[in-house]
N, C-alpha and C positions, 0 to 999 in steps of 0.2 A: 504494500500500500504506500503510495507516494503522495505526500501532501505538498501543496504549493508553498513557496516561501512567503512569509508575511501573513499566513493564516493560522488561527488557532482553531482546531476542530474539537468540538465536544461531542463525544460519542457515548451515549448511555446504552449499553448493552444489558438488557434485563432478562428476566426469566422467560423461558419458552422461545428463545431466539428472536424476540422482538427487538428492534433497534430504532433509535431516534437520534438524529444528528442535527446540529445547528452550527453554521459556519459564520464567524464574525471576522470582518476585515479590520486589521489594526491600523490606527492612524500613523504609527511609525513602524513599518514592517521590520520584523526581526526573523532570524532563522530559528524557528521554534515550532515544535510539534507537541500537541497535548492529547493524550489518550485518556478518556475519563474512566474507562474500565478496560482491562486487558484480558478479561475472562468472560466467556459466554456460557450461560447455562442452557443446555438443550434437554428437553424432556424426551426420553427414549424408554419405552416400555415402563412407564410410570416411575422412572428413576432419573434423577438429575445427573448428567454427565458433564464434567467440567472440561472445556476445551480452551487451552491457552492460545491467544492470538499473538504471535511473535512478530514484531516489526523488525525489518532490516534497518537498524538505526545507524550502523557504521558509515553508510554512504549517503544518508539523507540529510545530514546536518550535524551541527556540533553538539546536539544533546536531545534528550527526551524528557518531557515532564509527564509524570504519571499521577493523575488525580485519583486517589483511592477512595477516600470518604471516611467518616468517623464511626460508622456502624461496626467496623471491625473491632472496636474496643469492647463491644458488648455492654453488659450491665456494669457501670463503673464502680470501682471500690471506693471512690470519693471524687468530688468535683472541686475546682475545675480539673479536667483530665489533661495531664501532661503527655508528651510523646513517649515517655518511658513506661507508661501504664501498660500492663499485660494486655495482649490481644486475645479476647475470648468471644468471637462472633457467635451470635445466637440464631442466625438464619443462613440458609444457603447463599442468599445474596451477599450477606456480610462476609461469609467465608470466601466467596469468590474475590472480594476486595483484598482480603488478607493474602490470598494466593497471588494476586496481581502484584502486590507489594513485594512479595518474596521473589518473584521473577525480576522485578526492577532492581532489587538488591543484588541478585546474582549478576545482572548485567553490569552494575556499578563495580562489582569485584573484578570483573573481566576488563575493566578499564574504560567502559563507556560512561559518559556523563549523564546520570539519571537523577532527576529531581523527584522526590517522593512526597506528594502533598496529600494531606488528610483534611479535605474541606468538610466542615459540618453543614448543617442545613442551609441552603441558600434559596432566595426567593427573588422574584422580579417579574416584570411584564412579559407575557408570552409563555409562562410556565404552564405545563399541562395541568388540567384539573384532577389528574390522578394524585396530585400532591395536595395536602390539607389546605394550605393557605390559598392556593389558587382555586380549590374546590369551594371554599367559603366565599371568595370574591365572586366567582362565576354565578353561584346561586343567588347572592345578594343582587347582582346586576340583573338577573332574570326576574327577580321579585320586583325590582324597580320598574321593569317594563310590563307590569300588570300580571306578574306570575303569582302562583299560590304562595302566601306569606309564611312558608315553612322552610327552614333550612335544616338539612339532614347532616349530622356530624358523627364522628367516631369518638375516640377517647379524648376528652378535653382536659384531663388531669396531667398528661405527660408534659414535660418541659423540654424545649429545644432552643439551641443557640443558632439564631438566624443571622445571615449576612446577605446583603444585597448582591445579586449576581454580578453587577458591574464592579463592585469592590472585589469580588472573587476573581474576575478576569484580570483585574489590575494586580492582584496577588500572584496569579500564575505567571504573568509577565515579569514581575519583580523577582519571583523565585528563580526564574530562568536566568535572569541577569546577575543575581547576587547569591543564590543559594548554593550549598555544598552538595556535591554528588553523593548519593546513597544515604543522605540524612533525611528522616521524616520531619515534616513541619505541619503543625495544625494551622488550618485556615479558618478562623472563626472570629466572632465579635467579642467573646468573653462574657456575654450576658445571656441568660436563659429566660425564656418567657413561657408561662403556662399556656397551652393551646386555648384555654378559655379566655385568657387575656387578649390573645391575638384576635379571636373572634369578636370580642367586645370592642376592640379598637376599630375593626372593620365595620361593625354595626353602627358605631358612633359616627362614621363617615356617611351614613345613609339616613334619610328622614323616614324610611319605612319601618313600621313595627313588625318584628319578625318573631315567630315561634320557633324555638330550638327543639329538634327532635333527634333522639339517639337512633342511629341506624346500625344494627348488629353487623351488617355487611361491611361497614367501614372500620370495624374493630380489627386490630392485628393481634394475633395470638402471641407474637414475639415482640410486642411493643416494649421498648426500653423506657423506664420511668423518667429518666433525665439524661440528656446529652449536653454537657456544658464544657467547652474547650478552654484550654490555657494557650493563649497565642504569644506568650512572652518570648519564647525561643525564636519564633519567626520575626517578631518585632526587633529583637536584639540584633539579628543577623541582617535584616533588610530595611528596617525602619517603616515597614508597612503597617498601616492602621486602617480599619474600615472607616469610611467617611460619610456614608449615606445613613441617616437615622432610620430606625425601624418604621416610624410613622410615614416617612416619605416612601419607603419601599412598599408598604401596604397600600398607600394611596395610588402608587403607580400600577400595582396589580389590579386594583379595583377599577381604575380608569381604563385599563386595557380591556377588561371584560365589558365595561359600559359601552365601549365603542365597537365591540364585536357585533356583526350583523347576525 
């Protein structure tokens, strides 16, 4: 797979072979490639088989950035979660991320420059409604257009560390420029919000009165109570900090859905 210079490609390879990709043009092109996951789960005879996607990185550029994700930490022993926290994934999806990082570390040991990033939850306009924040916003937007005033939700007690996707992209580029090969870095805001608070913030941006209804189909059996990251290692190395406030991010997501036809 050959990526064009100056493009960061986010590839979310998820269960059952589904793939979704978004390509963003950088204002200042650099020789940088980003793979969001390097492991694909395929359902075969009711069992998940893990297939590693190996990139020929030696001839495609000066480095590879692998964005793994925070779910590989599993249920944290304490928060905020530092990079040296044990990796104990609780789902096949999270296990695939841990395997992807192991592949990256092996490549780094062989002399390739590989940046290992662990982004926590990120949000922004255009995100799929398969994710909680976008699901909330899309339902609110439909209600505002004379829809039924009921919003269906999953677990509202879990706490998540959200970063605007535009800050995450900036973190990826900064990591490529300043990060150390083979070193894992948390990409996170360092603040956790209960999902109930996120929903209340979105509802406060609308004039519609909405009934909240629990939907069992939206509950996750492997839901982790809290994911809160420690970003101090990445800040010390690169100087990166998230710049977009959570309320601005939520407003952007809601406005996106309001303008969808």
